[in-house]
gemmi code that builds the backbone of each chain (N, CA, C; Angstrom):
import gemmi

chains = {
    "A": [
        ("MET", (0.854, -1.185, 0.000), (0.000, 0.000, 0.000), (0.884, 1.228, 0.000)),
        ("THR", (0.321, 2.350, -0.379), (1.128, 3.570, -0.527), (1.772, 3.989, 0.780)),
        ("GLN", (1.148, 3.602, 1.921), (1.706, 4.067, 3.193), (3.057, 3.439, 3.481)),
        ("SER", (3.213, 2.118, 3.192), (4.442, 1.457, 3.601), (5.601, 1.818, 2.681)),
        ("ASN", (5.366, 1.996, 1.363), (6.455, 2.414, 0.481), (5.899, 3.271, -0.636)),
        ("PRO", (5.899, 4.597, -0.432), (5.300, 5.493, -1.423), (6.006, 5.458, -2.762)),
        ("LYS", (7.235, 4.906, -2.803), (7.980, 4.985, -4.059), (7.592, 3.886, -5.047)),
        ("ARG", (6.845, 2.845, -4.599), (6.487, 1.760, -5.517), (5.479, 2.289, -6.527)),
        ("PRO", (5.609, 1.880, -7.812), (4.710, 2.430, -8.836), (3.298, 1.853, -8.716)),
        ("LEU", (2.312, 2.676, -9.073), (0.923, 2.229, -9.110), (0.596, 1.736, -10.517)),
        ("SER", (-0.210, 0.710, -10.622), (-0.661, 0.265, -11.934), (-1.537, 1.351, -12.542)),
        ("PRO", (-1.298, 1.752, -13.815), (-2.109, 2.841, -14.391), (-3.561, 2.400, -14.539)),
        ("HIS", (-4.480, 3.299, -14.206), (-5.894, 2.980, -14.398), (-6.609, 4.088, -15.147)),
        ("LEU", (-6.660, 5.296, -14.551), (-7.400, 6.383, -15.195), (-6.793, 6.766, -16.535)),
        ("GLN", (-5.445, 6.569, -16.668), (-4.826, 6.950, -17.945), (-5.108, 5.908, -19.023)),
        ("VAL", (-5.623, 4.745, -18.615), (-5.729, 3.629, -19.559), (-7.175, 3.241, -19.874)),
        ("TYR", (-8.012, 3.107, -18.840), (-9.355, 2.584, -19.053), (-10.371, 3.697, -19.245)),
        ("ARG", (-11.330, 3.461, -20.137), (-12.439, 4.405, -20.278), (-13.492, 4.021, -19.251)),
        ("LEU", (-13.840, 4.963, -18.366), (-14.801, 4.650, -17.317), (-16.201, 4.468, -17.890)),
        ("PRO", (-16.930, 3.454, -17.399), (-18.324, 3.320, -17.828), (-19.174, 4.467, -17.303)),
        ("MET", (-20.334, 4.660, -17.918), (-21.218, 5.768, -17.577), (-21.508, 5.808, -16.085)),
        ("ALA", (-21.769, 4.640, -15.503), (-22.108, 4.585, -14.076), (-20.975, 5.133, -13.221)),
        ("ALA", (-19.743, 4.817, -13.608), (-18.589, 5.283, -12.841), (-18.420, 6.796, -12.988)),
        ("LEU", (-18.641, 7.305, -14.203), (-18.543, 8.747, -14.422), (-19.578, 9.479, -13.595)),
        ("MET", (-20.784, 8.904, -13.532), (-21.837, 9.551, -12.762), (-21.531, 9.514, -11.271)),
        ("SER", (-20.918, 8.426, -10.828), (-20.595, 8.313, -9.417), (-19.564, 9.352, -9.002)),
        ("ILE", (-18.500, 9.505, -9.808), (-17.473, 10.468, -9.441), (-18.008, 11.889, -9.589)),
        ("SER", (-18.935, 12.089, -10.543), (-19.552, 13.410, -10.692), (-20.408, 13.743, -9.477)),
        ("HIS", (-21.064, 12.718, -8.912), (-21.865, 12.930, -7.705), (-20.961, 13.418, -6.583)),
        ("ARG", (-19.773, 12.806, -6.461), (-18.826, 13.214, -5.436), (-18.285, 14.612, -5.708)),
        ("ALA", (-17.907, 14.865, -6.959), (-17.343, 16.173, -7.320), (-18.369, 17.279, -7.128)),
        ("SER", (-19.618, 17.029, -7.526), (-20.660, 18.052, -7.361), (-20.904, 18.305, -5.879)),
        ("GLY", (-20.808, 17.270, -5.059), (-20.959, 17.440, -3.616), (-19.878, 18.350, -3.059)),
        ("MET", (-18.633, 18.148, -3.480), (-17.534, 18.997, -2.999), (-17.751, 20.443, -3.445)),
        ("ALA", (-18.190, 20.615, -4.699), (-18.454, 21.967, -5.195), (-19.550, 22.629, -4.367)),
        ("LEU", (-20.569, 21.848, -3.999), (-21.668, 22.395, -3.206), (-21.224, 22.744, -1.793)),
        ("THR", (-20.299, 21.959, -1.246), (-19.745, 22.295, 0.075), (-19.099, 23.668, 0.017)),
        ("PHE", (-18.270, 23.883, -1.015), (-17.644, 25.190, -1.171), (-18.721, 26.257, -1.314)),
        ("GLY", (-19.750, 25.947, -2.114), (-20.842, 26.900, -2.338), (-21.580, 27.261, -1.063)),
        ("VAL", (-21.785, 26.292, -0.183), (-22.544, 26.579, 1.030), (-21.739, 27.485, 1.965)),
        ("PHE", (-20.415, 27.355, 1.923), (-19.586, 28.270, 2.716), (-19.682, 29.690, 2.166)),
        ("VAL", (-19.710, 29.800, 0.834), (-19.873, 31.119, 0.219), (-21.238, 31.687, 0.591)),
        ("LEU", (-22.262, 30.824, 0.615), (-23.607, 31.270, 0.984), (-23.617, 31.842, 2.392)),
        ("VAL", (-22.957, 31.135, 3.320), (-22.882, 31.613, 4.708), (-22.205, 32.980, 4.754)),
        ("ALA", (-21.117, 33.132, 3.990), (-20.416, 34.417, 3.967), (-21.326, 35.510, 3.421)),
        ("TRP", (-22.092, 35.187, 2.383), (-23.013, 36.162, 1.793), (-24.090, 36.566, 2.795)),
        ("LEU", (-24.649, 35.583, 3.523), (-25.669, 35.875, 4.535), (-25.094, 36.736, 5.643)),
        ("TRP", (-23.843, 36.463, 6.012), (-23.157, 37.256, 7.021), (-23.025, 38.699, 6.552)),
        ("ALA", (-22.615, 38.848, 5.286), (-22.493, 40.190, 4.710), (-23.849, 40.881, 4.671)),
        ("ALA", (-24.895, 40.139, 4.330), (-26.229, 40.726, 4.260), (-26.678, 41.227, 5.628)),
        ("ALA", (-26.264, 40.510, 6.686), (-26.686, 40.895, 8.039), (-25.840, 42.020, 8.615)),
        ("PHE", (-24.532, 42.040, 8.299), (-23.628, 42.891, 9.077), (-22.791, 43.881, 8.287)),
        ("SER", (-22.602, 43.683, 6.976), (-21.608, 44.525, 6.307), (-22.027, 44.960, 4.911)),
        ("PRO", (-22.473, 46.212, 4.780), (-22.835, 46.718, 3.438), (-21.685, 46.655, 2.452)),
        ("GLU", (-20.447, 46.885, 2.947), (-19.305, 46.886, 2.013), (-19.080, 45.489, 1.461)),
        ("CYS", (-19.082, 44.478, 2.339), (-18.884, 43.094, 1.882), (-20.013, 42.658, 0.963)),
        ("PHE", (-21.251, 43.070, 1.325), (-22.393, 42.689, 0.494), (-22.250, 43.268, -0.909)),
        ("ALA", (-21.827, 44.548, -0.969), (-21.639, 45.178, -2.279), (-20.539, 44.474, -3.059)),
        ("GLU", (-19.500, 44.046, -2.343), (-18.390, 43.329, -2.974), (-18.876, 42.014, -3.582)),
        ("PHE", (-19.715, 41.282, -2.820), (-20.297, 40.045, -3.343), (-21.084, 40.329, -4.613)),
        ("HIS", (-21.909, 41.380, -4.559), (-22.743, 41.725, -5.703), (-21.895, 41.993, -6.929)),
        ("LYS", (-20.774, 42.724, -6.689), (-19.861, 43.033, -7.786), (-19.259, 41.747, -8.366)),
        ("LEU", (-18.780, 40.875, -7.455), (-18.140, 39.638, -7.908), (-19.089, 38.773, -8.718)),
        ("PHE", (-20.357, 38.674, -8.243), (-21.299, 37.806, -8.939), (-21.851, 38.437, -10.205)),
        ("SER", (-21.549, 39.728, -10.416), (-21.975, 40.349, -11.663), (-20.959, 40.142, -12.786)),
        ("THR", (-19.747, 39.681, -12.435), (-18.748, 39.440, -13.484), (-19.075, 38.147, -14.218)),
        ("VAL", (-18.392, 37.944, -15.360), (-18.633, 36.743, -16.169), (-18.304, 35.487, -15.366)),
        ("ILE", (-17.135, 35.518, -14.687), (-16.728, 34.356, -13.895), (-17.720, 34.114, -12.763)),
        ("GLY", (-18.188, 35.216, -12.158), (-19.150, 35.082, -11.071), (-20.431, 34.413, -11.529)),
        ("LYS", (-20.932, 34.844, -12.694), (-22.171, 34.260, -13.209), (-21.964, 32.794, -13.600)),
        ("LEU", (-20.791, 32.500, -14.157), (-20.471, 31.110, -14.496), (-20.456, 30.249, -13.240)),
        ("ALA", (-19.874, 30.823, -12.170), (-19.805, 30.087, -10.901), (-21.210, 29.796, -10.381)),
        ("LEU", (-22.103, 30.807, -10.454), (-23.470, 30.601, -9.980), (-24.167, 29.536, -10.805)),
        ("PHE", (-23.987, 29.603, -12.124), (-24.595, 28.587, -12.982), (-24.025, 27.212, -12.659)),
        ("GLY", (-22.709, 27.158, -12.475), (-22.051, 25.902, -12.135), (-22.581, 25.310, -10.843)),
        ("TRP", (-22.773, 26.184, -9.845), (-23.307, 25.711, -8.566), (-24.725, 25.177, -8.732)),
        ("SER", (-25.527, 25.850, -9.574), (-26.889, 25.357, -9.770), (-26.876, 24.008, -10.480)),
        ("LEU", (-26.000, 23.846, -11.458), (-25.897, 22.561, -12.160), (-25.420, 21.477, -11.193)),
        ("ALA", (-24.412, 21.823, -10.380), (-23.908, 20.875, -9.383), (-25.017, 20.483, -8.433)),
        ("PHE", (-25.841, 21.490, -8.027), (-26.927, 21.193, -7.101), (-27.939, 20.230, -7.719)),
        ("PHE", (-28.435, 20.543, -8.916), (-29.475, 19.701, -9.507), (-28.940, 18.330, -9.872)),
        ("TYR", (-27.667, 18.253, -10.297), (-27.091, 16.948, -10.591), (-27.000, 16.121, -9.306)),
        ("HIS", (-26.468, 16.748, -8.248), (-26.305, 16.047, -6.981), (-27.670, 15.606, -6.441)),
        ("LEU", (-28.687, 16.469, -6.641), (-30.051, 16.146, -6.215), (-30.578, 14.915, -6.944)),
        ("CYS", (-30.441, 14.905, -8.274), (-30.985, 13.796, -9.067), (-30.217, 12.502, -8.814)),
        ("ALA", (-28.888, 12.568, -8.840), (-28.093, 11.367, -8.593), (-28.303, 10.876, -7.165)),
        ("GLY", (-28.452, 11.825, -6.226), (-28.677, 11.463, -4.837), (-30.024, 10.784, -4.636)),
        ("THR", (-31.057, 11.298, -5.346), (-32.375, 10.657, -5.266), (-32.298, 9.233, -5.783)),
        ("ARG", (-31.513, 9.033, -6.861), (-31.352, 7.675, -7.380), (-30.679, 6.774, -6.339)),
        ("HIS", (-29.731, 7.337, -5.582), (-29.108, 6.570, -4.503), (-30.143, 6.109, -3.491)),
        ("LEU", (-31.086, 7.030, -3.163), (-32.133, 6.675, -2.201), (-33.041, 5.589, -2.777)),
        ("VAL", (-33.316, 5.678, -4.078), (-34.126, 4.641, -4.737), (-33.407, 3.294, -4.648)),
        ("TRP", (-32.087, 3.307, -4.891), (-31.313, 2.072, -4.746), (-31.369, 1.540, -3.329)),
        ("ASP", (-31.286, 2.462, -2.351), (-31.334, 2.033, -0.949), (-32.650, 1.360, -0.622)),
        ("ALA", (-33.720, 1.819, -1.308), (-35.022, 1.193, -1.087), (-35.103, -0.152, -1.777)),
        ("GLY", (-34.137, -0.456, -2.640), (-34.072, -1.777, -3.244), (-34.445, -1.851, -4.715)),
        ("PHE", (-34.729, -0.698, -5.341), (-35.185, -0.729, -6.722), (-34.111, -0.280, -7.697)),
        ("GLY", (-34.199, -0.810, -8.919), (-33.427, -0.238, -10.018), (-32.043, -0.794, -10.233)),
        ("TYR", (-31.751, -1.983, -9.677), (-30.401, -2.513, -9.826), (-30.173, -3.291, -11.114)),
        ("ALA", (-31.251, -3.782, -11.753), (-31.092, -4.599, -12.964), (-30.352, -3.799, -14.012)),
        ("LYS", (-29.486, -4.434, -14.771), (-28.587, -3.690, -15.655), (-29.308, -2.784, -16.648)),
        ("PRO", (-30.378, -3.272, -17.326), (-31.041, -2.344, -18.259), (-31.644, -1.129, -17.550)),
        ("THR", (-32.267, -1.378, -16.378), (-32.838, -0.264, -15.609), (-31.758, 0.728, -15.215)),
        ("TYR", (-30.656, 0.179, -14.735), (-29.520, 0.974, -14.298), (-29.041, 1.882, -15.436)),
        ("ALA", (-28.919, 1.274, -16.622), (-28.424, 2.040, -17.771), (-29.380, 3.172, -18.117)),
        ("ILE", (-30.684, 2.886, -18.054), (-31.661, 3.926, -18.388), (-31.631, 5.040, -17.361)),
        ("THR", (-31.582, 4.677, -16.060), (-31.610, 5.713, -15.028), (-30.378, 6.614, -15.091)),
        ("ASN", (-29.247, 6.090, -15.609), (-28.086, 6.975, -15.815), (-28.493, 8.190, -16.621)),
        ("TRP", (-29.156, 7.942, -17.750), (-29.514, 9.028, -18.654), (-30.673, 9.851, -18.115)),
        ("ILE", (-31.611, 9.200, -17.418), (-32.721, 9.960, -16.826), (-32.188, 10.976, -15.825)),
        ("VAL", (-31.284, 10.513, -14.945), (-30.698, 11.414, -13.939), (-30.033, 12.602, -14.621)),
        ("LEU", (-29.242, 12.329, -15.630), (-28.505, 13.390, -16.312), (-29.456, 14.377, -16.979)),
        ("MET", (-30.451, 13.859, -17.663), (-31.365, 14.748, -18.389), (-32.219, 15.574, -17.441)),
        ("VAL", (-32.739, 14.917, -16.385), (-33.557, 15.661, -15.424), (-32.733, 16.769, -14.777)),
        ("ALA", (-31.468, 16.468, -14.457), (-30.599, 17.479, -13.837), (-30.429, 18.690, -14.752)),
        ("VAL", (-30.166, 18.438, -16.036), (-29.971, 19.547, -16.978), (-31.274, 20.319, -17.156)),
        ("VAL", (-32.387, 19.597, -17.308), (-33.688, 20.247, -17.506), (-34.050, 21.107, -16.300)),
        ("LEU", (-33.849, 20.579, -15.096), (-34.152, 21.353, -13.881), (-33.286, 22.601, -13.797)),
        ("THR", (-31.986, 22.451, -14.102), (-31.083, 23.612, -14.042), (-31.554, 24.697, -14.990)),
        ("LEU", (-31.718, 24.325, -16.266), (-32.137, 25.324, -17.249), (-33.510, 25.874, -16.896)),
        ("GLY", (-34.425, 24.978, -16.519), (-35.783, 25.389, -16.169), (-35.818, 26.402, -15.043)),
        ("PHE", (-35.056, 26.143, -13.986), (-35.031, 27.073, -12.856), (-34.529, 28.447, -13.279)),
        ("TRP", (-33.452, 28.479, -14.080), (-32.909, 29.774, -14.492), (-33.912, 30.520, -15.363)),
        ("VAL", (-34.535, 29.779, -16.292), (-35.468, 30.440, -17.192), (-36.698, 30.937, -16.433)),
        ("LEU", (-37.217, 30.089, -15.520), (-38.478, 30.444, -14.860), (-38.321, 31.416, -13.712)),
        ("PHE", (-37.266, 31.257, -12.928), (-37.256, 31.955, -11.638), (-36.203, 33.037, -11.469)),
        ("ALA", (-35.201, 33.083, -12.332), (-34.115, 34.042, -12.087), (-34.671, 35.458, -12.112)),
        ("GLY", (-34.501, 36.145, -11.004), (-34.906, 37.539, -10.963), (-36.395, 37.763, -10.749)),
        ("VAL", (-37.156, 36.689, -10.512), (-38.585, 36.869, -10.236), (-38.723, 37.579, -8.882)),
        ("PRO", (-39.485, 38.680, -8.821), (-39.567, 39.412, -7.544), (-40.272, 38.573, -6.482)),
        ("GLN", (-39.773, 38.663, -5.257), (-40.349, 37.879, -4.168), (-41.561, 38.599, -3.613)),
    ],
    "B": [
        ("MET", (-3.441, -5.076, 5.523), (-3.542, -3.801, 6.248), (-4.719, -3.802, 7.203)),
        ("SER", (-5.870, -4.361, 6.720), (-7.041, -4.304, 7.598), (-7.348, -5.661, 8.215)),
        ("LYS", (-6.401, -6.609, 8.169), (-6.699, -7.947, 8.663), (-6.745, -7.963, 10.181)),
        ("ASP", (-7.662, -8.760, 10.730), (-7.754, -9.041, 12.165), (-8.080, -7.824, 13.014)),
        ("LEU", (-8.571, -6.725, 12.402), (-8.915, -5.557, 13.208), (-10.326, -5.653, 13.763)),
        ("GLY", (-11.150, -6.551, 13.210), (-12.513, -6.688, 13.698), (-13.396, -5.548, 13.229)),
        ("SER", (-14.586, -5.493, 13.814), (-15.546, -4.468, 13.394), (-15.114, -3.103, 13.893)),
        ("ALA", (-15.451, -2.060, 13.095), (-15.147, -0.696, 13.541), (-16.103, -0.255, 14.636)),
        ("LYS", (-17.254, -0.917, 14.704), (-18.259, -0.701, 15.747), (-19.005, 0.627, 15.641)),
        ("HIS", (-18.598, 1.538, 14.787), (-19.442, 2.708, 14.586), (-19.412, 3.074, 13.111)),
        ("GLY", (-20.376, 3.853, 12.707), (-20.449, 4.213, 11.295), (-21.842, 3.988, 10.734)),
        ("ALA", (-22.572, 3.057, 11.339), (-23.919, 2.798, 10.833), (-24.813, 4.016, 11.041)),
        ("LYS", (-24.636, 4.697, 12.190), (-25.447, 5.881, 12.441), (-25.115, 6.984, 11.443)),
        ("ASP", (-23.811, 7.140, 11.148), (-23.411, 8.136, 10.156), (-24.080, 7.844, 8.823)),
        ("TRP", (-24.066, 6.576, 8.422), (-24.687, 6.168, 7.160), (-26.164, 6.512, 7.169)),
        ("TRP", (-26.849, 6.181, 8.258), (-28.280, 6.431, 8.338), (-28.579, 7.920, 8.306)),
        ("LEU", (-27.791, 8.716, 9.049), (-28.025, 10.158, 9.049), (-27.819, 10.759, 7.673)),
        ("MET", (-26.877, 10.215, 6.899), (-26.699, 10.708, 5.537), (-27.966, 10.460, 4.728)),
        ("LYS", (-28.580, 9.311, 4.909), (-29.808, 9.019, 4.156), (-30.935, 9.958, 4.572)),
        ("VAL", (-31.055, 10.147, 5.899), (-32.144, 10.996, 6.395), (-31.936, 12.445, 5.972)),
        ("THR", (-30.698, 12.957, 6.093), (-30.447, 14.344, 5.692), (-30.648, 14.503, 4.192)),
        ("SER", (-30.274, 13.467, 3.407), (-30.513, 13.541, 1.962), (-31.990, 13.722, 1.675)),
        ("LEU", (-32.802, 12.928, 2.355), (-34.252, 13.003, 2.155), (-34.770, 14.391, 2.495)),
        ("ALA", (-34.339, 14.918, 3.656), (-34.786, 16.254, 4.066), (-34.290, 17.320, 3.102)),
        ("LEU", (-33.113, 17.102, 2.520), (-32.545, 18.127, 1.639), (-33.213, 18.183, 0.278)),
        ("ILE", (-34.027, 17.184, -0.068), (-34.733, 17.280, -1.357), (-35.672, 18.481, -1.334)),
        ("PRO", (-36.613, 18.569, -0.387), (-37.433, 19.786, -0.371), (-36.668, 21.034, 0.060)),
        ("LEU", (-35.776, 20.897, 1.068), (-35.044, 22.069, 1.556), (-34.164, 22.668, 0.456)),
        ("GLY", (-33.494, 21.801, -0.289), (-32.602, 22.273, -1.347), (-33.354, 22.935, -2.476)),
        ("LEU", (-34.484, 22.330, -2.868), (-35.290, 22.918, -3.934), (-35.809, 24.287, -3.503)),
        ("TRP", (-36.253, 24.374, -2.252), (-36.718, 25.655, -1.731), (-35.599, 26.688, -1.747)),
        ("LEU", (-34.381, 26.249, -1.340), (-33.258, 27.168, -1.315), (-32.912, 27.651, -2.721)),
        ("ALA", (-32.916, 26.713, -3.689), (-32.591, 27.087, -5.068), (-33.582, 28.137, -5.568)),
        ("TYR", (-34.882, 27.885, -5.333), (-35.903, 28.838, -5.744), (-35.699, 30.182, -5.055)),
        ("SER", (-35.472, 30.151, -3.743), (-35.317, 31.400, -2.991), (-34.113, 32.192, -3.465)),
        ("LEU", (-32.977, 31.512, -3.667), (-31.774, 32.229, -4.088), (-31.942, 32.835, -5.473)),
        ("MET", (-32.649, 32.125, -6.341), (-32.899, 32.681, -7.671), (-33.630, 34.001, -7.564)),
        ("THR", (-34.590, 34.067, -6.614), (-35.408, 35.272, -6.535), (-34.762, 36.375, -5.708)),
        ("ILE", (-33.995, 36.062, -4.668), (-33.440, 37.138, -3.844), (-31.989, 37.456, -4.177)),
        ("GLY", (-31.388, 36.674, -5.077), (-29.959, 36.827, -5.338), (-29.557, 38.223, -5.756)),
        ("GLY", (-30.408, 38.877, -6.585), (-29.997, 40.173, -7.114), (-30.448, 41.357, -6.286)),
        ("LEU", (-31.081, 41.094, -5.147), (-31.686, 42.191, -4.386), (-30.663, 43.016, -3.616)),
        ("GLU", (-31.107, 44.198, -3.187), (-30.301, 45.058, -2.317), (-30.216, 44.440, -0.927)),
        ("GLN", (-29.232, 44.915, -0.174), (-29.020, 44.369, 1.166), (-30.257, 44.534, 2.044)),
        ("SER", (-30.892, 45.724, 1.975), (-32.060, 45.964, 2.825), (-33.205, 45.036, 2.445)),
        ("GLN", (-33.312, 44.735, 1.132), (-34.385, 43.849, 0.682), (-34.127, 42.410, 1.129)),
        ("VAL", (-32.859, 42.011, 1.131), (-32.528, 40.664, 1.600), (-32.866, 40.545, 3.088)),
        ("GLN", (-32.531, 41.599, 3.852), (-32.857, 41.578, 5.283), (-34.364, 41.514, 5.485)),
        ("LEU", (-35.088, 42.255, 4.641), (-36.546, 42.240, 4.731), (-37.081, 40.840, 4.462)),
        ("TRP", (-36.511, 40.185, 3.437), (-36.922, 38.815, 3.116), (-36.704, 37.891, 4.292)),
        ("LEU", (-35.602, 38.127, 5.035), (-35.282, 37.263, 6.176), (-36.134, 37.542, 7.395)),
        ("LYS", (-36.858, 38.697, 7.381), (-37.731, 38.974, 8.519), (-38.967, 38.086, 8.515)),
        ("ASN", (-39.300, 37.545, 7.343), (-40.408, 36.592, 7.264), (-40.008, 35.348, 8.055)),
        ("PRO", (-40.801, 34.972, 9.095), (-40.381, 33.862, 9.958), (-40.216, 32.534, 9.226)),
        ("ILE", (-41.041, 32.308, 8.198), (-40.912, 31.054, 7.443), (-39.564, 31.030, 6.729)),
        ("HIS", (-39.208, 32.150, 6.074), (-37.933, 32.198, 5.353), (-36.775, 31.954, 6.302)),
        ("ALA", (-36.792, 32.660, 7.439), (-35.687, 32.546, 8.381), (-35.581, 31.125, 8.930)),
        ("THR", (-36.733, 30.551, 9.297), (-36.713, 29.215, 9.907), (-36.271, 28.154, 8.915)),
        ("VAL", (-36.832, 28.191, 7.706), (-36.477, 27.150, 6.736), (-35.012, 27.280, 6.330)),
        ("LEU", (-34.533, 28.525, 6.201), (-33.120, 28.713, 5.878), (-32.243, 28.189, 7.025)),
        ("GLY", (-32.691, 28.441, 8.267), (-31.962, 27.903, 9.416), (-31.926, 26.383, 9.400)),
        ("LEU", (-33.075, 25.778, 9.037), (-33.143, 24.325, 8.924), (-32.173, 23.820, 7.858)),
        ("PHE", (-32.146, 24.553, 6.727), (-31.214, 24.159, 5.681), (-29.784, 24.196, 6.197)),
        ("MET", (-29.454, 25.236, 6.972), (-28.091, 25.346, 7.512), (-27.757, 24.120, 8.346)),
        ("LEU", (-28.672, 23.745, 9.248), (-28.386, 22.623, 10.138), (-28.276, 21.317, 9.355)),
        ("VAL", (-29.303, 21.024, 8.557), (-29.335, 19.744, 7.837), (-28.266, 19.705, 6.741)),
        ("GLY", (-28.169, 20.804, 5.999), (-27.235, 20.843, 4.882), (-25.785, 20.778, 5.324)),
        ("LEU", (-25.445, 21.496, 6.385), (-24.056, 21.491, 6.837), (-23.693, 20.139, 7.453)),
        ("HIS", (-24.659, 19.489, 8.091), (-24.396, 18.147, 8.627), (-24.102, 17.182, 7.481)),
        ("HIS", (-24.949, 17.264, 6.442), (-24.796, 16.417, 5.266), (-23.443, 16.681, 4.600)),
        ("SER", (-23.115, 17.975, 4.474), (-21.862, 18.365, 3.831), (-20.659, 17.873, 4.640)),
        ("ALA", (-20.717, 18.027, 5.954), (-19.588, 17.615, 6.796), (-19.321, 16.114, 6.656)),
        ("HIS", (-20.390, 15.317, 6.692), (-20.197, 13.877, 6.576), (-19.757, 13.476, 5.184)),
        ("GLY", (-20.266, 14.194, 4.172), (-19.837, 13.896, 2.804), (-18.358, 14.145, 2.613)),
        ("VAL", (-17.889, 15.301, 3.095), (-16.470, 15.636, 2.964), (-15.629, 14.662, 3.784)),
        ("GLN", (-16.160, 14.233, 4.936), (-15.426, 13.280, 5.775), (-15.120, 12.007, 5.003)),
        ("VAL", (-16.120, 11.501, 4.295), (-15.942, 10.259, 3.537), (-14.901, 10.450, 2.437)),
        ("VAL", (-14.956, 11.613, 1.782), (-13.990, 11.891, 0.714), (-12.572, 11.938, 1.276)),
        ("MET", (-12.414, 12.607, 2.417), (-11.078, 12.681, 3.031), (-10.589, 11.303, 3.447)),
        ("GLU", (-11.491, 10.508, 4.016), (-11.086, 9.169, 4.443), (-10.671, 8.318, 3.250)),
        ("ASP", (-11.286, 8.586, 2.092), (-10.949, 7.800, 0.898), (-9.602, 8.178, 0.304)),
        ("TYR", (-9.316, 9.486, 0.274), (-8.189, 9.926, -0.552), (-6.920, 10.317, 0.196)),
        ("ILE", (-7.023, 10.568, 1.510), (-5.809, 10.975, 2.220), (-5.237, 9.746, 2.907)),
        ("SER", (-4.058, 9.277, 2.455), (-3.546, 8.009, 2.962), (-2.679, 8.152, 4.209)),
        ("THR", (-2.033, 9.303, 4.397), (-1.178, 9.469, 5.579), (-2.041, 9.767, 6.804)),
        ("PRO", (-1.991, 8.932, 7.834), (-2.909, 9.093, 8.976), (-2.837, 10.461, 9.644)),
        ("SER", (-1.615, 11.020, 9.816), (-1.521, 12.300, 10.526), (-2.207, 13.408, 9.729)),
        ("VAL", (-1.933, 13.444, 8.413), (-2.564, 14.468, 7.553), (-4.073, 14.275, 7.533)),
        ("ARG", (-4.485, 13.001, 7.422), (-5.921, 12.716, 7.353), (-6.629, 13.159, 8.627)),
        ("ASN", (-6.067, 12.877, 9.768), (-6.720, 13.250, 11.027), (-6.832, 14.751, 11.176)),
        ("ILE", (-5.771, 15.459, 10.799), (-5.830, 16.924, 10.878), (-6.914, 17.435, 9.934)),
        ("ALA", (-6.960, 16.869, 8.736), (-7.969, 17.306, 7.759), (-9.375, 17.042, 8.289)),
        ("LEU", (-9.590, 15.877, 8.890), (-10.922, 15.539, 9.399), (-11.336, 16.487, 10.515)),
        ("ILE", (-10.391, 16.817, 11.389), (-10.701, 17.759, 12.475), (-11.041, 19.124, 11.890)),
        ("ALA", (-10.200, 19.576, 10.933), (-10.445, 20.881, 10.307), (-11.815, 20.900, 9.631)),
        ("ASN", (-12.184, 19.796, 8.996), (-13.488, 19.699, 8.330), (-14.634, 19.893, 9.322)),
        ("THR", (-14.564, 19.164, 10.431), (-15.631, 19.273, 11.439), (-15.705, 20.697, 11.973)),
        ("LEU", (-14.545, 21.265, 12.324), (-14.541, 22.611, 12.893), (-15.067, 23.633, 11.897)),
        ("ALA", (-14.651, 23.509, 10.637), (-15.099, 24.466, 9.628), (-16.620, 24.416, 9.471)),
        ("HIS", (-17.183, 23.220, 9.454), (-18.635, 23.113, 9.295), (-19.373, 23.624, 10.525)),
        ("LEU", (-18.829, 23.382, 11.705), (-19.446, 23.935, 12.917), (-19.406, 25.449, 12.881)),
        ("ALA", (-18.259, 25.989, 12.466), (-18.132, 27.446, 12.374), (-19.138, 28.004, 11.383)),
        ("ALA", (-19.269, 27.336, 10.241), (-20.221, 27.808, 9.233), (-21.635, 27.796, 9.796)),
        ("ALA", (-21.982, 26.760, 10.563), (-23.317, 26.698, 11.158), (-23.515, 27.868, 12.110)),
        ("GLY", (-22.497, 28.148, 12.918), (-22.591, 29.250, 13.861), (-22.767, 30.582, 13.173)),
        ("PHE", (-21.862, 30.855, 12.215), (-21.937, 32.117, 11.488), (-23.259, 32.233, 10.731)),
        ("GLY", (-23.664, 31.139, 10.084), (-24.879, 31.168, 9.271), (-26.118, 31.451, 10.104)),
        ("LEU", (-26.266, 30.700, 11.197), (-27.458, 30.896, 12.035), (-27.470, 32.288, 12.646)),
        ("CYS", (-26.290, 32.736, 13.078), (-26.190, 34.075, 13.672), (-26.611, 35.135, 12.655)),
        ("ALA", (-26.132, 35.008, 11.428), (-26.463, 35.985, 10.391), (-27.958, 35.980, 10.107)),
        ("ILE", (-28.567, 34.796, 10.042), (-29.998, 34.704, 9.767), (-30.794, 35.358, 10.888)),
        ("ILE", (-30.439, 35.025, 12.128), (-31.171, 35.579, 13.271), (-31.005, 37.089, 13.316)),
        ("ALA", (-29.780, 37.574, 13.066), (-29.535, 39.011, 13.099), (-30.390, 39.734, 12.064)),
        ("SER", (-30.406, 39.198, 10.835), (-31.213, 39.832, 9.786), (-32.686, 39.795, 10.139)),
        ("ALA", (-33.127, 38.685, 10.762), (-34.549, 38.537, 11.073), (-35.004, 39.539, 12.117)),
        ("PHE", (-34.095, 39.936, 13.033), (-34.514, 40.801, 14.136), (-34.064, 42.235, 14.018)),
        ("LYS", (-33.207, 42.533, 13.030), (-32.721, 43.911, 12.909), (-33.858, 44.840, 12.560)),
        ("SER", (-33.831, 46.014, 13.153), (-34.895, 46.983, 12.850), (-34.474, 47.911, 11.739)),
    ],
}
model = gemmi.Model(1)
for chain_id, residues in chains.items():
    chain = gemmi.Chain(chain_id)
    for i, (resn, *xyz) in enumerate(residues, 1):
        res = gemmi.Residue()
        res.name, res.seqid = resn, gemmi.SeqId(i, " ")
        for name, pos in zip(("N", "CA", "C"), xyz):
            atom = gemmi.Atom()
            atom.name, atom.element = name, gemmi.Element(name[0])
            atom.pos, atom.b_iso = gemmi.Position(*pos), 0.0
            res.add_atom(atom)
        chain.add_residue(res)
    model.add_chain(chain)
structure = gemmi.Structure()
structure.add_model(model)
structure.setup_entities()
């Protein structure tokens, strides 16, 4: 194992094998979760600014008005809806359904499509709607 | 490496809480996404006004508690998977827990402050 002798070479895997769809979706679920963790910390900072600091709040507003800022917000929404859909499928699996290979293959694409549709749908329907 | 160590004896509760928080986060997360879409571009005073609504403040507070718990355990699993050196891993796990607790504290405080500010 890497702990006992870090210098021993590892057998190549990611550089060699093409991951199946299920594996790509699994690692995406993990990656989107990490992105959302970062996002929730930013959310807390924004709420803090909203409560206590006009200067910080204005700074947030400025940052999120830039191209990168808007991309980040869109990315977070995509990460959220993907994580939501893939996570719901995990709960369905926990309940015992959907393990058969054809079902599994179909739900891969359902999860992906629903995630994209929800992301786009939310932005189109709700962005900037007055509360 | 893991031979003859026996059962870890804990972890089942963590697994179960992840399932329960996931379930709760389906409605909480959707509500948060909708709310952020609508209040994201508002002025600071308008955001504070939005937080004065008790439902908004309470549900957002619930999201903080449930969401940060879910996030902390999720990151914990990732760290346990990828950090192989025990000393680095333990420090990372401690930092993860503390950071999420801090976020919960700051988040709830900010929500309550906005809800009660005149």
